[in-house]
DSSP file (Angstrom, degrees, kcal/mol; ACC not computed):
  #  RESIDUE AA STRUCTURE BP1 BP2  ACC     N-H-->O    O-->H-N    N-H-->O    O-->H-N    TCO  KAPPA ALPHA  PHI   PSI    X-CA   Y-CA   Z-CA
    1    1 A M     >        0   0    0      0, 0.0     4,-2.0     0, 0.0     5,-0.1   0.000 360.0 360.0 360.0 -41.9    0.0    0.0    0.0
    2    2 A L  H  >  +     0   0    0      1,-0.2     4,-2.4     2,-0.2     5,-0.2   0.902 360.0  54.4 -63.6 -39.8    2.8    2.5    0.8
    3    3 A K  H  > S+     0   0    0      1,-0.2     4,-2.0     2,-0.2    -1,-0.2   0.902 107.5  50.2 -60.2 -40.9    4.5    1.6   -2.5
    4    4 A E  H  > S+     0   0    0      2,-0.2     4,-2.0     1,-0.2    -1,-0.2   0.902 109.4  51.2 -64.0 -41.4    1.2    2.5   -4.3
    5    5 A L  H  X S+     0   0    0     -4,-2.0     4,-2.6     1,-0.2    -2,-0.2   0.907 108.9  51.1 -61.6 -42.2    1.0    5.8   -2.5
    6    6 A I  H  < S+     0   0    0     -4,-2.4    -1,-0.2     1,-0.2    -2,-0.2   0.903 112.2  46.0 -63.7 -41.2    4.6    6.7   -3.5
    7    7 A L  H  < S+     0   0    0     -4,-2.0   151,-3.3    -5,-0.2    -1,-0.2   0.847 116.9  45.7 -67.9 -33.0    3.8    5.9   -7.1
    8    8 A K  H  < S+     0   0    0     -4,-2.0    -2,-0.2   149,-0.2     2,-0.2   0.815  88.4  97.9 -81.1 -32.9    0.6    7.9   -7.0
    9    9 A R     <  +     0   0    0     -4,-2.6     2,-0.3    -5,-0.2   149,-0.1  -0.392  49.2 167.1 -67.5 126.8    1.8   11.0   -5.1
   10   10 A R        -     0   0    0     -2,-0.2   100,-0.6   100,-0.1     2,-0.4  -0.933  44.2 -94.1-133.7 156.9    2.6   13.9   -7.5
   11   11 A T  B     -a  110   0A   0     -2,-0.3     2,-0.4    98,-0.1   100,-0.2  -0.601  44.6-165.1 -69.6 128.0    3.3   17.6   -7.1
   12   12 A V        +     0   0    0     98,-1.9     3,-0.1    -2,-0.4   143,-0.0  -0.970  23.5 168.7-122.2 133.0    0.0   19.4   -7.5
   13   13 A R        +     0   0    0     -2,-0.4     2,-0.5     1,-0.1    58,-0.2   0.428  63.0  69.6-120.6  -4.3   -0.3   23.2   -8.1
   14   14 A K        -     0   0    0    139,-0.1   138,-2.4   135,-0.1   139,-0.4  -0.971  64.0-176.0-122.4 121.8   -3.9   23.6   -9.2
   15   15 A Y  B     -F  151   0B   0     -2,-0.5   136,-0.2   136,-0.3     2,-0.1  -0.849  26.2-113.7-120.7 150.2   -6.6   23.0   -6.5
   16   16 A K        -     0   0    0    134,-3.6     2,-2.0    -2,-0.3   134,-0.4  -0.400  38.4-107.0 -70.9 155.3  -10.4   22.9   -6.4
   17   17 A D  S    S+     0   0    0     -2,-0.1     2,-0.4   132,-0.1    -1,-0.1  -0.547  78.3 127.4 -82.7  72.9  -12.1   25.7   -4.5
   18   18 A K        -     0   0    0     -2,-2.0   132,-0.3   132,-0.1    -2,-0.1  -0.998  60.9-115.3-138.4 130.0  -13.0   23.2   -1.7
   19   19 A E        -     0   0    0     -2,-0.4     2,-0.5   130,-0.1    55,-0.1  -0.276  21.0-133.0 -65.3 145.7  -12.4   23.5    2.0
   20   20 A V        -     0   0    0     53,-0.1     2,-0.2   128,-0.1    -1,-0.1  -0.897  30.0-112.1 -99.5 127.6  -10.0   21.1    3.8
   21   21 A D     >  -     0   0    0     -2,-0.5     4,-2.3     1,-0.1     5,-0.2  -0.404  19.6-150.0 -63.6 122.6  -11.5   19.8    7.0
   22   22 A R  H  > S+     0   0    0     -2,-0.2     4,-2.8     1,-0.2     5,-0.2   0.897  95.3  52.4 -61.9 -42.9   -9.5   21.2   10.0
   23   23 A E  H  > S+     0   0    0      1,-0.2     4,-1.9     2,-0.2    -1,-0.2   0.918 111.2  46.8 -61.9 -43.6  -10.1   18.1   12.2
   24   24 A K  H  > S+     0   0    0      2,-0.2     4,-2.2     1,-0.2    -1,-0.2   0.914 112.2  50.9 -63.3 -43.5   -8.8   15.8    9.5
   25   25 A L  H  X S+     0   0    0     -4,-2.3     4,-2.5     1,-0.2    -2,-0.2   0.912 108.5  51.3 -62.9 -43.1   -5.8   18.0    8.9
   26   26 A E  H  X S+     0   0    0     -4,-2.8     4,-1.9     1,-0.2    -1,-0.2   0.885 108.9  51.9 -61.9 -38.2   -4.9   18.1   12.6
   27   27 A E  H  X S+     0   0    0     -4,-1.9     4,-2.1    -5,-0.2    -1,-0.2   0.928 111.0  47.0 -62.3 -44.7   -5.1   14.3   12.7
   28   28 A L  H  X S+     0   0    0     -4,-2.2     4,-2.6     1,-0.2    -2,-0.2   0.874 109.8  53.2 -66.5 -37.0   -2.7   14.0    9.7
   29   29 A L  H  X S+     0   0    0     -4,-2.5     4,-1.4     2,-0.2    -1,-0.2   0.867 107.4  52.9 -64.7 -35.8   -0.3   16.5   11.3
   30   30 A M  H  < S+     0   0    0     -4,-1.9     4,-0.3     2,-0.2     3,-0.2   0.942 111.9  44.1 -63.5 -47.6   -0.3   14.4   14.4
   31   31 A Y  H >< S+     0   0    0     -4,-2.1     3,-1.5     1,-0.2    -2,-0.2   0.893 110.2  55.1 -65.8 -38.8    0.6   11.3   12.4
   32   32 A A  H >< S+     0   0    0     -4,-2.6     3,-0.9     1,-0.3    -1,-0.2   0.825 103.0  58.3 -61.6 -30.5    3.2   13.2   10.4
   33   33 A S  T 3< S+     0   0    0     -4,-1.4    -1,-0.3     1,-0.2    -2,-0.2   0.536  87.5  77.4 -76.4  -6.7    4.8   14.2   13.7
   34   34 A M  T <  S+     0   0    0     -3,-1.5    -1,-0.2    -4,-0.3    -2,-0.1   0.319  71.0 111.1 -89.8   9.9    5.4   10.6   14.7
   35   35 A G  S <  S-     0   0    0     -3,-0.9     7,-0.1     1,-0.2    60,-0.1  -0.041  83.6 -51.9 -72.8-178.2    8.4   10.0   12.5
   36   36 A P        -     0   0    0      0, 0.0     2,-0.4     0, 0.0    -1,-0.2  -0.242  58.3-174.5 -57.1 140.2   12.0    9.6   13.6
   37   37 A S    >   -     0   0    0     -3,-0.1     3,-2.4     5,-0.1     2,-0.2  -0.969  30.3-113.3-144.1 125.4   13.2   12.2   16.0
   38   38 A N  G >  S-     0   0    0     -2,-0.4     3,-1.5     1,-0.3     4,-0.1  -0.358 102.7 -10.4 -57.4 118.0   16.8   12.6   17.4
   39   39 A G  G 3  S-     0   0    0      1,-0.3    -1,-0.3    -2,-0.2    46,-0.0   0.733 117.2 -78.1  62.7  21.7   16.6   11.9   21.1
   40   40 A N  G <  S+     0   0    0     -3,-2.4    -1,-0.3     1,-0.1    -2,-0.2   0.835  93.9 141.8  55.7  34.8   12.8   12.0   20.8
   41   41 A S    <   -     0   0    0     -3,-1.5    -2,-0.1    43,-0.0    -1,-0.1   0.781  38.5-162.3 -79.3 -28.4   13.1   15.8   20.8
   42   42 A H        +     0   0    0      1,-0.1    -5,-0.1    -4,-0.1    43,-0.0   0.928  16.1 173.4  43.1  68.8   10.3   16.4   18.2
   43   43 A P        +     0   0    0      0, 0.0    38,-1.9     0, 0.0     2,-0.3   0.546  40.3 106.3 -80.3  -6.8   11.4   20.0   17.2
   44   44 A V  E     +B   80   0A   0     36,-0.2     2,-0.3   -11,-0.1    36,-0.3  -0.562  39.6 166.7 -86.2 135.7    8.8   20.3   14.4
   45   45 A E  E     -B   79   0A   0     34,-2.8    34,-2.5    -2,-0.3     2,-0.4  -0.844  22.1-131.8-134.1 172.8    5.7   22.5   14.7
   46   46 A F  E     -B   78   0A   0     -2,-0.3     2,-0.6    32,-0.2    32,-0.2  -0.968   8.8-156.9-133.5 142.6    3.2   23.7   12.1
   47   47 A I  E     -B   77   0A   0     30,-2.1    30,-2.9    -2,-0.4     2,-0.7  -0.980  20.6-154.2-112.5 115.6    1.5   27.0   11.2
   48   48 A V  E     -B   76   0A   0     -2,-0.6     2,-0.7    28,-0.2    28,-0.2  -0.816   7.9-164.2 -93.3 116.8   -1.7   26.2    9.4
   49   49 A V  E     +B   75   0A   0     26,-2.9    26,-2.3    -2,-0.7    -2,-0.0  -0.891  30.8 145.3-106.0 111.0   -2.7   29.1    7.1
   50   50 A D        +     0   0    0     -2,-0.7     2,-0.5    24,-0.2    -1,-0.1   0.312  38.0 109.4-125.1   4.9   -6.3   29.0    5.9
   51   51 A D     >  -     0   0    0      1,-0.1     4,-2.4     2,-0.0     3,-0.3  -0.741  65.7-141.7 -81.7 122.7   -7.0   32.7    5.8
   52   52 A K  H  > S+     0   0    0     -2,-0.5     4,-2.3     1,-0.2    -1,-0.1   0.844  99.4  52.4 -56.9 -38.0   -7.3   33.7    2.1
   53   53 A E  H  > S+     0   0    0      2,-0.2     4,-2.1     1,-0.2    -1,-0.2   0.906 110.6  47.2 -66.2 -40.8   -5.5   37.1    2.7
   54   54 A K  H  > S+     0   0    0     -3,-0.3     4,-2.2     2,-0.2    -2,-0.2   0.880 111.7  50.9 -67.7 -37.5   -2.5   35.4    4.4
   55   55 A I  H  X S+     0   0    0     -4,-2.4     4,-2.4     2,-0.2    -2,-0.2   0.900 108.3  52.8 -65.2 -39.5   -2.3   32.8    1.6
   56   56 A E  H  X S+     0   0    0     -4,-2.3     4,-1.3    -5,-0.2    -2,-0.2   0.910 107.6  51.7 -60.6 -42.6   -2.3   35.7   -0.9
   57   57 A E  H  < S+     0   0    0     -4,-2.1     3,-0.5     1,-0.2     4,-0.3   0.929 110.2  48.8 -58.3 -45.9    0.6   37.2    1.0
   58   58 A L  H >< S+     0   0    0     -4,-2.2     3,-1.3     1,-0.2     4,-0.4   0.888 106.7  55.9 -61.6 -39.0    2.5   33.9    0.8
   59   59 A S  H 3< S+     0   0    0     -4,-2.4     3,-0.3     1,-0.3    -1,-0.2   0.789 108.5  48.2 -66.5 -25.9    1.8   33.7   -2.9
   60   60 A N  T 3< S+     0   0    0     -4,-1.3    -1,-0.3    -3,-0.5    61,-0.2   0.429  86.6  92.1 -91.0   0.1    3.4   37.1   -3.4
   61   61 A M  S <  S+     0   0    0     -3,-1.3    60,-3.1    -4,-0.3    61,-0.5   0.862  92.6  29.5 -63.0 -38.2    6.5   36.2   -1.3
   62   62 A D  S    S-     0   0    0     -4,-0.4    58,-0.1    -3,-0.3     4,-0.1  -0.885  75.6-128.6-125.2 152.8    8.5   34.9   -4.3
   63   63 A S  S    S-     0   0    0     -2,-0.3    -1,-0.1     3,-0.1    57,-0.0   0.612  99.9  -1.3 -78.6 -10.0    8.4   35.9   -8.0
   64   64 A F  S >  S+     0   0    0      3,-0.0     3,-1.1     4,-0.0     4,-0.4   0.528 121.5  57.7-138.5 -58.0    8.0   32.3   -9.2
   65   65 A A  T 3  S+     0   0    0      1,-0.3     3,-0.2     2,-0.1    -2,-0.1   0.738 114.0  35.8 -62.5 -28.1    8.0   29.5   -6.7
   66   66 A T  T >  S+     0   0    0     -7,-0.2     3,-1.9     1,-0.1     4,-0.3   0.441  83.2 101.3-108.2   0.4    5.0   30.6   -4.6
   67   67 A L  G X  S+     0   0    0     -3,-1.1     3,-1.0     1,-0.3    -1,-0.1   0.850  80.5  54.7 -55.8 -38.3    2.7   32.2   -7.2
   68   68 A Y  G >  S+     0   0    0     -4,-0.4     3,-1.8     1,-0.2     4,-0.4   0.555  81.8  90.5 -76.2  -6.5    0.4   29.2   -7.4
   69   69 A L  G X   +     0   0    0     -3,-1.9     3,-2.0     1,-0.3    -1,-0.2   0.814  69.7  74.2 -59.1 -29.7   -0.3   29.2   -3.6
   70   70 A K  G <  S+     0   0    0     -3,-1.0    -1,-0.3    -4,-0.3    -2,-0.1   0.713  92.3  56.4 -60.4 -18.6   -3.3   31.5   -4.0
   71   71 A E  G <  S+     0   0    0     -3,-1.8    -1,-0.3   -58,-0.2    -2,-0.2   0.676  88.2  93.5 -83.0 -18.2   -5.2   28.5   -5.4
   72   72 A A    <   -     0   0    0     -3,-2.0    77,-0.2    -4,-0.4     3,-0.1  -0.575  64.9-151.8 -80.3 133.8   -4.6   26.3   -2.3
   73   73 A P  S    S+     0   0    0      0, 0.0     2,-0.3     0, 0.0    76,-0.1   0.751  84.6  24.1 -72.5 -22.3   -7.2   26.4    0.4
   74   74 A V  E     - C   0 148A   0     74,-1.4    74,-3.2   -55,-0.1     2,-0.4  -0.999  60.9-169.3-142.9 141.3   -4.6   25.6    3.0
   75   75 A V  E     -BC  49 147A   0    -26,-2.3   -26,-2.9    -2,-0.3     2,-0.6  -0.993  12.6-153.7-129.2 126.8   -0.8   26.1    3.3
   76   76 A V  E     -BC  48 146A   0     70,-2.4    70,-2.6    -2,-0.4     2,-0.7  -0.877   4.1-153.1 -99.7 125.8    1.1   24.5    6.1
   77   77 A I  E     -BC  47 145A   0    -30,-2.9   -30,-2.1    -2,-0.6     2,-0.7  -0.885  12.7-148.4 -95.1 117.2    4.3   26.2    7.2
   78   78 A V  E     +BC  46 144A   0     66,-2.8    65,-3.2    -2,-0.7    66,-1.1  -0.785  25.6 173.5 -90.2 118.3    6.6   23.6    8.6
   79   79 A I  E     -BC  45 142A   0    -34,-2.5   -34,-2.8    -2,-0.7     2,-0.3  -0.800  12.3-162.6-121.7 163.1    8.8   25.1   11.3
   80   80 A A  E     -BC  44 141A   0     61,-2.1    61,-1.9    -2,-0.3     2,-0.8  -0.997  27.6-113.9-147.9 151.5   11.3   23.7   13.8
   81   81 A N  E  >  - C   0 140A   0    -38,-1.9     4,-0.5    -2,-0.3     3,-0.2  -0.765  26.0-164.8 -83.2 112.7   13.0   24.7   17.0
   82   82 A T  T  4 S+     0   0    0     57,-3.1     6,-0.2    -2,-0.8    -1,-0.1   0.613  80.6  58.3 -78.2 -12.6   16.7   24.9   16.1
   83   83 A E  T  4 S+     0   0    0     56,-0.2    -1,-0.2     1,-0.2     3,-0.1   0.812 102.6  48.7 -87.6 -31.5   18.0   24.8   19.7
   84   84 A I  T  4 S+     0   0    0     -3,-0.2     2,-0.3     1,-0.2    -1,-0.2   0.590 120.8  29.1 -87.4  -7.6   16.5   21.6   20.9
   85   85 A C    ><  -     0   0    0     -4,-0.5     3,-1.0     1,-0.1    -1,-0.2  -0.892  55.3-159.9-155.6 119.5   17.7   19.5   17.9
   86   86 A K  T 3  S+     0   0    0     -2,-0.3     3,-0.3     1,-0.3    -1,-0.1   0.699  96.9  58.1 -73.2 -16.7   20.7   20.0   15.7
   87   87 A T  T 3>  +     0   0    0      1,-0.2     4,-2.5     2,-0.1    -1,-0.3  -0.101  66.8 128.4-100.1  35.1   19.1   17.8   13.0
   88   88 A W  H <>  +     0   0    0     -3,-1.0     4,-2.6     1,-0.2     5,-0.2   0.842  68.3  55.2 -61.1 -35.4   16.1   20.1   12.7
   89   89 A V  H  > S+     0   0    0     -3,-0.3     4,-2.1     2,-0.2    -1,-0.2   0.944 111.4  43.6 -63.3 -47.7   16.3   20.4    8.9
   90   90 A E  H  > S+     0   0    0      2,-0.2     4,-2.7     1,-0.2    -2,-0.2   0.911 115.2  48.7 -64.2 -43.1   16.3   16.7    8.4
   91   91 A E  H  X S+     0   0    0     -4,-2.5     4,-2.5     1,-0.2    -2,-0.2   0.896 111.2  49.2 -66.8 -39.6   13.5   16.2   10.9
   92   92 A A  H  X S+     0   0    0     -4,-2.6     4,-2.2    -5,-0.2    -1,-0.2   0.894 112.7  49.0 -64.9 -38.3   11.3   18.9    9.4
   93   93 A S  H  X S+     0   0    0     -4,-2.1     4,-2.3    -5,-0.2    -2,-0.2   0.914 111.5  48.2 -67.7 -43.1   11.9   17.4    5.9
   94   94 A L  H  X S+     0   0    0     -4,-2.7     4,-2.7     2,-0.2     5,-0.2   0.930 112.0  49.9 -61.0 -44.9   11.0   13.9    7.1
   95   95 A T  H  X S+     0   0    0     -4,-2.5     4,-2.5     1,-0.2    -2,-0.2   0.908 110.7  49.5 -61.1 -42.5    7.9   15.3    8.8
   96   96 A A  H  X S+     0   0    0     -4,-2.2     4,-2.3     2,-0.2    -1,-0.2   0.899 111.1  49.4 -63.8 -40.9    6.9   17.1    5.6
   97   97 A A  H  X S+     0   0    0     -4,-2.3     4,-1.9     2,-0.2    -2,-0.2   0.914 111.0  49.4 -65.8 -42.5    7.4   14.0    3.5
   98   98 A Y  H  X S+     0   0    0     -4,-2.7     4,-2.5     1,-0.2    -2,-0.2   0.933 110.3  52.3 -58.8 -45.2    5.3   11.9    5.9
   99   99 A L  H  X S+     0   0    0     -4,-2.5     4,-2.8     1,-0.2    -2,-0.2   0.914 106.5  52.5 -58.7 -44.2    2.6   14.6    5.7
  100  100 A Q  H  X S+     0   0    0     -4,-2.3     4,-2.0     1,-0.2    -1,-0.2   0.883 111.0  46.7 -62.8 -38.1    2.5   14.5    1.9
  101  101 A L  H  X S+     0   0    0     -4,-1.9     4,-2.1     2,-0.2    -1,-0.2   0.902 112.5  50.1 -69.4 -40.4    2.0   10.7    1.9
  102  102 A L  H  X S+     0   0    0     -4,-2.5     4,-1.3     2,-0.2    -2,-0.2   0.902 109.7  51.3 -63.1 -41.0   -0.7   10.9    4.6
  103  103 A L  H  <>S+     0   0    0     -4,-2.8     5,-2.8     1,-0.2     3,-0.5   0.929 109.1  50.6 -60.6 -45.8   -2.5   13.6    2.5
  104  104 A E  H ><5S+     0   0    0     -4,-2.0     3,-1.7     1,-0.2    -1,-0.2   0.899 106.1  55.4 -59.5 -42.0   -2.3   11.5   -0.6
  105  105 A E  H 3<5S+     0   0    0     -4,-2.1    -1,-0.2     1,-0.3    -2,-0.2   0.820 108.6  49.1 -60.5 -31.1   -3.8    8.6    1.4
  106  106 A E  T 3<5S-     0   0    0     -4,-1.3    -1,-0.3    -3,-0.5    -2,-0.2   0.321 124.0-101.8 -92.7   7.2   -6.8   10.8    2.3
  107  107 A G  T < 5S+     0   0    0     -3,-1.7     2,-0.3     1,-0.3    44,-0.3   0.619  83.2 125.0  84.5  12.2   -7.4   12.0   -1.2
  108  108 A L      < -     0   0    0     -5,-2.8    -1,-0.3    -6,-0.2     2,-0.3  -0.728  47.5-145.1-102.4 155.4   -5.7   15.4   -0.7
  109  109 A S  E     + D   0 149A   0     40,-3.7    40,-1.9    -2,-0.3     2,-0.3  -0.778  21.7 163.8-118.4 163.3   -2.9   16.7   -2.9
  110  110 A S  E     -aD  11 148A   0   -100,-0.6   -98,-1.9    -2,-0.3     2,-0.3  -0.935  20.7-148.9-159.0 176.9    0.1   18.9   -2.1
  111  111 A S        -     0   0    0     36,-0.9     2,-0.4    -2,-0.3  -100,-0.0  -0.871  22.1-119.5-146.0-177.0    3.5   20.2   -3.1
  112  112 A W        -     0   0    0     -2,-0.3     2,-0.5    34,-0.2    34,-0.2  -0.995  20.4-173.8-134.8 128.1    6.7   21.2   -1.3
  113  113 A I  E     -E  145   0A   0     32,-2.1    32,-2.4    -2,-0.4     2,-0.3  -0.981  22.2-132.8-126.9 121.4    8.4   24.6   -1.4
  114  114 A N  E     +E  144   0A   0     -2,-0.5    30,-0.2    30,-0.2    29,-0.1  -0.521  35.1 158.7 -70.3 130.4   11.7   25.2    0.3
  115  115 A V        +     0   0    0     28,-2.3    29,-0.2    -2,-0.3    27,-0.2   0.125  43.9 103.1-135.2  19.3   11.9   28.4    2.4
  116  116 A K  S    S+     0   0    0     27,-0.8     2,-0.4     1,-0.2    11,-0.2   0.927  92.1  12.7 -69.5 -44.7   14.8   27.5    4.7
  117  117 A E  S    S+     0   0    0     26,-0.2     2,-0.2     9,-0.1    -1,-0.2  -0.971  96.0  58.3-134.4 148.7   17.3   29.8    2.9
  118  118 A G        -     0   0    0     -2,-0.4     8,-2.3    -3,-0.1     9,-0.3  -0.764  68.6 -79.2 129.8-175.2   16.9   32.5    0.3
  119  119 A N  B     -G  125   0C   0      6,-0.3     6,-0.2    -2,-0.2    -2,-0.1  -0.903  31.6-117.8-127.9 154.1   15.2   35.8   -0.2
  120  120 A T    >   -     0   0    0      4,-3.1     3,-1.9    -2,-0.3   -58,-0.3  -0.230  42.7 -95.7 -76.4 173.9   11.7   37.0   -1.1
  121  121 A A  T 3  S+     0   0    0    -60,-3.1   -59,-0.1     1,-0.3   -60,-0.1   0.806 129.0  59.6 -60.4 -28.7   10.9   38.9   -4.2
  122  122 A G  T 3  S-     0   0    0    -61,-0.5    -1,-0.3     2,-0.1     3,-0.1   0.315 119.5-113.5 -83.6   8.5   11.2   42.0   -2.0
  123  123 A K  S <  S+     0   0    0     -3,-1.9     2,-0.3     1,-0.3    -2,-0.1   0.674  74.7 126.9  70.3  21.2   14.8   41.0   -1.2
  124  124 A I        -     0   0    0      1,-0.1    -4,-3.1     2,-0.0    -1,-0.3  -0.823  67.5 -98.4-103.0 153.4   14.4   40.2    2.5
  125  125 A S  B  >  -G  119   0C   0     -2,-0.3     4,-2.6    -6,-0.2    -6,-0.3  -0.284  24.6-121.6 -66.0 151.4   15.5   36.9    3.8
  126  126 A Y  H  > S+     0   0    0     -8,-2.3     4,-2.7     1,-0.2     5,-0.3   0.895 115.1  57.5 -57.5 -39.5   12.9   34.1    4.3
  127  127 A E  H  > S+     0   0    0     -9,-0.3     4,-1.6     1,-0.2    -1,-0.2   0.928 109.7  43.0 -58.1 -46.2   13.9   34.1    7.9
  128  128 A E  H  > S+     0   0    0      2,-0.2     4,-2.6     1,-0.2     5,-0.2   0.896 111.9  55.2 -66.0 -41.2   13.0   37.8    8.3
  129  129 A Y  H  X S+     0   0    0     -4,-2.6     4,-2.7     1,-0.2     5,-0.3   0.928 110.3  44.1 -58.6 -48.0    9.8   37.4    6.3
  130  130 A F  H  X S+     0   0    0     -4,-2.7     6,-2.1     1,-0.2     4,-1.5   0.806 112.6  52.9 -71.9 -27.9    8.4   34.6    8.5
  131  131 A A  H  X S+     0   0    0     -4,-1.6     4,-0.9    -5,-0.3    -2,-0.2   0.939 116.1  39.2 -66.9 -47.1    9.4   36.5   11.6
  132  132 A E  H  < S+     0   0    0     -4,-2.6    -2,-0.2     1,-0.2    -3,-0.2   0.891 127.5  30.8 -70.3 -41.5    7.6   39.6   10.5
  133  133 A N  H  < S+     0   0    0     -4,-2.7    -3,-0.2    -5,-0.2    -2,-0.2   0.692 134.2  21.1 -97.3 -20.8    4.5   38.0    8.9
  134  134 A F  H  < S-     0   0    0     -4,-1.5    -3,-0.2    -5,-0.3    -2,-0.1   0.328  98.4-112.6-133.0   6.3    4.0   34.9   11.0
  135  135 A G     <  +     0   0    0     -4,-0.9     2,-1.2     1,-0.2    -4,-0.3   0.700  59.0 154.1  72.4  19.6    5.8   35.4   14.3
  136  136 A V        +     0   0    0     -6,-2.1     2,-0.3    -9,-0.1    -1,-0.2  -0.689  19.5 167.2 -85.5  97.3    8.4   32.8   13.6
  137  137 A K    >   -     0   0    0     -2,-1.2     3,-2.5    -3,-0.1    -9,-0.0  -0.754  33.6 -41.7-112.9 158.4   11.3   34.0   15.7
  138  138 A K  T 3  S+     0   0    0      1,-0.4    -1,-0.1    -2,-0.3     3,-0.1  -0.249 122.0  35.2 -52.9 138.1   14.6   32.4   16.9
  139  139 A P  T 3  S+     0   0    0      0, 0.0   -57,-3.1     0, 0.0    -1,-0.4  -0.958 113.6  74.4 -88.7  10.8   15.1   29.7   17.9
  140  140 A Y  E <   -C   81   0A   0     -3,-2.5     2,-0.3   -59,-0.2   -59,-0.2  -0.570  57.7-176.5 -86.3 149.8   12.4   28.7   15.4
  141  141 A R  E     -C   80   0A   0    -61,-1.9   -61,-2.1    -2,-0.2     2,-0.4  -0.993  26.3-120.5-140.5 145.5   13.0   28.6   11.6
  142  142 A A  E     +C   79   0A   0     -2,-0.3   -63,-0.3   -63,-0.2     3,-0.1  -0.701  26.3 178.4 -83.0 137.4   10.7   27.8    8.7
  143  143 A Q  E     -     0   0A   0    -65,-3.2   -28,-2.3     1,-0.4   -27,-0.8   0.796  57.6 -18.4-104.4 -47.2   11.8   24.8    6.6
  144  144 A C  E     -CE  78 114A   0    -66,-1.1   -66,-2.8   -30,-0.2     2,-0.4  -0.982  50.9-120.7-158.2 165.3    9.1   24.5    3.9
  145  145 A L  E     -CE  77 113A   0    -32,-2.4   -32,-2.1    -2,-0.3   -68,-0.2  -0.929  17.7-164.3-110.8 138.2    5.6   25.3    2.8
  146  146 A I  E     -C   76   0A   0    -70,-2.6   -70,-2.4    -2,-0.4     2,-0.2  -0.875   7.6-158.6-122.8  96.7    3.1   22.5    2.0
  147  147 A P  E     -C   75   0A   0      0, 0.0   -36,-0.9     0, 0.0     2,-0.4  -0.556  17.3-164.1 -71.0 140.8    0.1   23.8    0.0
  148  148 A I  E     +CD  74 110A   0    -74,-3.2   -74,-1.4    -2,-0.2     2,-0.3  -0.976  25.4 106.8-133.8 140.1   -2.8   21.4    0.4
  149  149 A G  E     - D   0 109A   0    -40,-1.9   -40,-3.7    -2,-0.4     2,-0.6  -0.981  66.9 -63.5 178.2-174.2   -6.1   20.9   -1.4
  150  150 A Y        -     0   0    0   -134,-0.4  -134,-3.6  -132,-0.3   -42,-0.1  -0.845  60.4-113.8 -94.0 124.4   -8.1   18.7   -3.7
  151  151 A K  B     -F   15   0B   0     -2,-0.6  -136,-0.3   -44,-0.3     3,-0.1  -0.265  13.4-144.2 -65.6 143.4   -6.5   18.6   -7.1
  152  152 A K  S    S+     0   0    0   -138,-2.4     2,-0.3     1,-0.1  -137,-0.1   0.889  78.1  14.4 -72.2 -42.8   -8.3   20.2  -10.0
  153  153 A S  S    S-     0   0    0   -139,-0.4  -139,-0.1     1,-0.1    -1,-0.1  -0.864  90.2 -81.8-134.8 166.8   -7.3   17.7  -12.7
  154  154 A G        -     0   0    0     -2,-0.3     2,-0.3    -3,-0.1    -1,-0.1  -0.262  35.6-157.2 -67.9 151.3   -5.7   14.3  -13.0
  155  155 A T        -     0   0    0   -147,-0.1     2,-0.3    -4,-0.0  -143,-0.0  -0.933  23.3-109.5-125.1 153.3   -2.1   13.7  -12.8
  156  156 A K        -     0   0    0     -2,-0.3     3,-0.1     1,-0.1     0, 0.0  -0.644  35.3-116.9 -83.1 135.2   -0.1   10.8  -14.2
  157  157 A D        -     0   0    0     -2,-0.3  -149,-0.2     1,-0.1  -150,-0.1  -0.296  34.2 -99.8 -65.3 154.2    1.3    8.3  -11.7
  158  158 A H        -     0   0    0   -151,-3.3     2,-0.4  -152,-0.2    -1,-0.1  -0.376  36.0-131.4 -65.5 153.8    5.0    7.9  -11.4
  159  159 A E        -     0   0    0     -3,-0.1     2,-0.1    -2,-0.1    -1,-0.0  -0.866  22.1-107.4-106.3 146.6    6.4    4.8  -13.2
  160  160 A E        -     0   0    0     -2,-0.4     2,-0.3     1,-0.0    -1,-0.0  -0.398  41.2-163.1 -64.6 148.8    8.8    2.4  -11.5
  161  161 A F        -     0   0    0     -2,-0.1     2,-0.7     0, 0.0    -1,-0.0  -0.931  29.9 -90.4-134.9 161.2   12.3    2.8  -12.9
  162  162 A D        -     0   0    0     -2,-0.3     3,-0.4     1,-0.2     4,-0.0  -0.586  37.9-178.6 -72.7 112.9   15.5    0.7  -12.8
  163  163 A V    >>  +     0   0    0     -2,-0.7     3,-2.5     1,-0.2     4,-0.7   0.465  53.8 102.1 -92.4  -3.3   17.4    1.8   -9.7
  164  164 A S  G >4 S+     0   0    0      1,-0.3     3,-0.7     2,-0.2    -1,-0.2   0.802  77.6  55.7 -56.8 -32.1   20.4   -0.4  -10.3
  165  165 A S  G 34 S+     0   0    0     -3,-0.4    -1,-0.3     1,-0.2    -2,-0.1   0.600 110.8  46.3 -75.8  -8.5   22.5    2.4  -11.6
  166  166 A K  G <4 S+     0   0    0     -3,-2.5     2,-0.5    -4,-0.0    -1,-0.2   0.420  95.8  84.2-110.9  -2.1   21.9    4.4   -8.4
  167  167 A V    <<  -     0   0    0     -4,-0.7     2,-0.4    -3,-0.7    -1,-0.0  -0.902  54.9-177.6-108.1 128.1   22.5    1.6   -5.9
  168  168 A H        -     0   0    0     -2,-0.5     2,-0.5     2,-0.0     4,-0.1  -0.982  14.4-146.1-127.4 133.9   26.1    0.9   -4.8
  169  169 A Y  S    S-     0   0    0     -2,-0.4     2,-0.4     1,-0.1    -2,-0.0  -0.883  73.5 -19.7-106.1 127.4   27.2   -1.8   -2.4
  170  170 A N  S    S+     0   0    0     -2,-0.5     2,-0.3     2,-0.1    -1,-0.1   0.151 132.0  20.8  69.9 -18.6   30.1   -1.4    0.0
  171  171 A K              0   0    0     -2,-0.4    -2,-0.1     1,-0.0     0, 0.0  -0.961 360.0 360.0-165.6 163.8   31.6    1.6   -1.9
  172  172 A F              0   0    0     -2,-0.3    -2,-0.1    -4,-0.1    -3,-0.0   0.464 360.0 360.0 -78.8 360.0   30.6    4.2   -4.5
């Protein structure tokens, strides 16, 4: 079943104008949080953005990567406490990947946008942007955005591929 989900999950950028159930989303965020965590520290937290004006702000953050966010009914900002866990980047990424598979299982679609490093279209750092607009202050940092919704049109499943050229035993 997990293999089927992995083949089925695709990046989706066009969403139906249909609300995502908050209770269902909170349940999925709970399960996504249950992944591996260094020392059981669980540094990852979420900001769920479902206010259309705030989503519009996020969509204008970047001149290319975030433009399609305005179509998403929900955007989750994945953040982490950088002081309680030195592997916060990895843990936030694992949590986001778990979330995307859980969403797919529930018939929801998503994509992944890196916001750990870089600048907005207005030339301020992502770190500064999330501090000013969403209250994400040190020791917390935003890792990625996960837009969520029901996809507008069909997407083609991934095809299995020959991985033998990418697998190395005992040395590279």
